[in-house]
Legacy VTK file of the C-alpha trace (Angstrom):
# vtk DataFile Version 3.0
C-alpha trace
ASCII
DATASET POLYDATA
POINTS 193 float
-72.528 31.357 -59.712
-73.514 32.947 -56.444
-74.290 29.433 -54.946
-70.787 28.133 -56.169
-69.128 30.977 -54.513
-70.945 30.456 -51.190
-69.784 26.823 -51.462
-66.310 27.939 -52.256
-66.478 30.099 -49.094
-67.992 27.257 -47.077
-65.066 25.018 -48.082
-62.452 27.766 -47.481
-63.772 28.107 -43.975
-63.734 24.392 -43.389
-60.222 24.130 -44.803
-59.061 26.946 -42.468
-60.504 25.255 -39.500
-59.031 21.961 -40.383
-55.708 23.461 -40.873
-56.109 25.138 -37.465
-56.953 21.737 -35.855
-54.027 20.277 -37.638
-51.637 22.865 -36.386
-52.968 22.442 -32.732
-52.356 18.450 -33.212
-48.787 19.065 -34.713
-47.809 21.452 -31.924
-49.008 18.982 -29.301
-47.295 16.092 -30.995
-44.083 18.124 -31.170
-44.424 18.887 -27.324
-45.004 15.097 -26.612
-42.150 13.985 -28.875
-39.829 16.477 -27.144
-40.828 15.244 -23.720
-40.402 11.739 -24.748
-37.028 12.363 -26.118
-36.185 14.043 -22.857
-37.373 11.196 -20.856
-35.265 8.597 -23.030
-32.071 10.877 -22.622
-32.517 10.779 -18.848
-33.189 7.150 -18.895
-30.232 6.207 -21.107
-28.087 8.523 -18.687
-29.183 6.787 -15.551
-28.723 3.380 -17.454
-25.265 4.499 -18.493
-24.307 5.591 -15.049
-25.541 2.292 -13.657
-23.700 0.234 -16.255
-20.429 2.364 -15.561
-20.413 1.045 -11.925
-19.867 -2.353 -13.207
-17.039 -1.463 -15.869
-13.442 -2.223 -14.646
-11.540 0.715 -13.307
-7.943 1.227 -13.497
-5.970 1.666 -10.203
-2.233 1.934 -9.438
-1.376 -0.870 -7.133
2.020 -1.939 -6.094
3.814 0.437 -8.505
1.688 -0.707 -11.308
-1.485 0.178 -13.178
-4.067 -2.650 -13.132
-7.583 -3.098 -14.141
-10.037 -4.285 -11.536
-13.715 -4.770 -10.886
-15.215 -1.725 -9.008
-16.678 -4.209 -6.302
-13.377 -5.907 -5.913
-11.691 -2.610 -5.275
-14.285 -1.831 -2.737
-14.010 -5.140 -0.993
-9.978 -4.885 -0.747
-10.045 -1.308 0.472
-12.963 -2.192 2.751
-11.163 -5.174 4.321
-7.884 -3.140 4.636
-9.734 -0.408 6.395
-11.234 -2.758 8.772
-7.867 -4.262 9.486
-6.421 -1.001 10.470
-9.490 -0.136 12.509
-8.841 -3.430 14.545
-11.838 -5.166 13.186
-9.845 -8.268 12.622
-12.685 -10.547 12.018
-14.344 -8.422 9.455
-10.892 -8.092 7.663
-10.243 -11.741 7.513
-13.669 -12.472 6.220
-13.555 -9.695 3.597
-9.914 -10.825 2.450
-11.326 -14.548 2.226
-14.453 -13.318 0.336
-11.934 -11.491 -2.272
-9.766 -14.438 -2.839
-12.701 -16.512 -3.374
-14.651 -14.287 -5.841
-11.494 -13.078 -7.623
-8.748 -15.830 -7.277
-6.766 -14.246 -10.036
-6.981 -10.775 -8.780
-4.090 -8.562 -8.350
-5.036 -7.815 -4.890
-5.112 -11.786 -4.190
-1.601 -11.833 -2.987
-1.821 -9.048 -0.424
-5.347 -10.380 0.520
-3.595 -13.627 1.466
-0.969 -11.728 3.430
-3.335 -9.563 5.226
-5.553 -12.395 5.967
-2.553 -13.943 8.040
-2.144 -10.791 9.802
-5.754 -10.646 10.826
-5.894 -14.318 11.884
-2.648 -13.581 13.950
-4.269 -10.533 15.766
-7.323 -12.969 16.458
-4.731 -15.335 17.888
-5.723 -18.086 15.376
-2.095 -18.843 14.871
-2.600 -22.176 12.863
-4.747 -20.323 10.334
-2.321 -17.438 10.377
0.579 -19.898 9.939
-1.248 -21.618 6.834
-1.900 -18.137 5.261
1.525 -17.021 5.558
2.905 -20.265 4.220
0.636 -20.290 1.162
1.740 -16.653 0.496
5.307 -17.367 0.543
4.960 -20.499 -1.518
2.543 -18.825 -4.095
4.412 -15.502 -4.412
8.206 -16.197 -3.539
9.327 -12.918 -5.160
6.823 -10.568 -3.381
8.379 -7.779 -1.425
6.494 -8.744 1.714
7.950 -12.344 1.842
10.565 -11.496 4.546
7.665 -10.049 6.681
5.577 -13.252 5.893
8.665 -15.399 7.237
8.904 -13.423 10.340
5.344 -13.964 10.899
5.595 -17.546 10.341
8.280 -17.772 12.947
6.355 -15.932 15.380
3.343 -18.235 14.713
5.513 -21.133 15.271
6.540 -19.608 18.766
2.891 -18.925 19.665
2.264 -22.618 18.986
5.067 -23.703 20.973
7.589 -24.943 18.294
10.818 -23.181 19.114
12.659 -25.438 16.787
10.404 -24.907 13.789
10.597 -21.162 14.719
14.247 -20.956 14.820
14.540 -22.802 11.391
12.188 -20.285 9.783
14.073 -17.237 11.205
17.341 -18.578 10.185
15.885 -19.250 6.546
14.718 -15.576 6.698
18.135 -14.163 7.654
19.775 -16.365 5.008
17.582 -15.494 2.214
16.787 -11.849 2.994
19.709 -10.673 5.034
19.369 -6.770 4.458
15.549 -6.631 5.171
14.010 -5.162 8.241
12.402 -8.548 9.058
15.966 -10.242 9.133
16.825 -7.656 11.632
14.065 -8.481 14.062
14.714 -12.214 13.275
18.400 -11.736 14.488
17.129 -9.996 17.685
14.712 -13.100 18.432
17.119 -15.876 17.745
19.171 -15.734 20.855
16.074 -16.409 22.867
15.453 -19.615 20.717
18.583 -21.408 21.377
LINES 1 194
193 0 1 2 3 4 5 6 7 8 9 10 11 12 13 14 15 16 17 18 19 20 21 22 23 24 25 26 27 28 29 30 31 32 33 34 35 36 37 38 39 40 41 42 43 44 45 46 47 48 49 50 51 52 53 54 55 56 57 58 59 60 61 62 63 64 65 66 67 68 69 70 71 72 73 74 75 76 77 78 79 80 81 82 83 84 85 86 87 88 89 90 91 92 93 94 95 96 97 98 99 100 101 102 103 104 105 106 107 108 109 110 111 112 113 114 115 116 117 118 119 120 121 122 123 124 125 126 127 128 129 130 131 132 133 134 135 136 137 138 139 140 141 142 143 144 145 146 147 148 149 150 151 152 153 154 155 156 157 158 159 160 161 162 163 164 165 166 167 168 169 170 171 172 173 174 175 176 177 178 179 180 181 182 183 184 185 186 187 188 189 190 191 192
């Protein structure tokens, strides 16, 4: 019986030692699990932030709310900023790139119009004339059509075609008589007769 008691005591000590080892290992695994979960949470957060940069964004443009690609918005705004800063080559290239990458973009009409403005500033009057003509033919109801018609007339003047310039300016006055562009056209017409 004494020997059995000794064996039981040895077994109890062995069980206590094994329980201690199990608790240490369980605590270590719990710590590793917590660290792994934290790493995954951080990685998912980073991934979500990266994916969000590709999600379409809503912007208010020309009085309406539209959804655009973030890169599309950056390209339009950057090109417009370049135009305002007098970097006409950069602006023209940016607007052309936007129209090529996003032909159905809500920015496309104004990108075409501003391309003409940048080309005019670069004294590339043929390209500017072409841009303005495409703008007017594709977007005849756009509020900037009178300005584009005036710019077309000015392009024709720069190219030496007074007759065509006069025709365009008269058309502008006839179709958009109350626009500021028509007022400018009226001022220029007497010099073209």
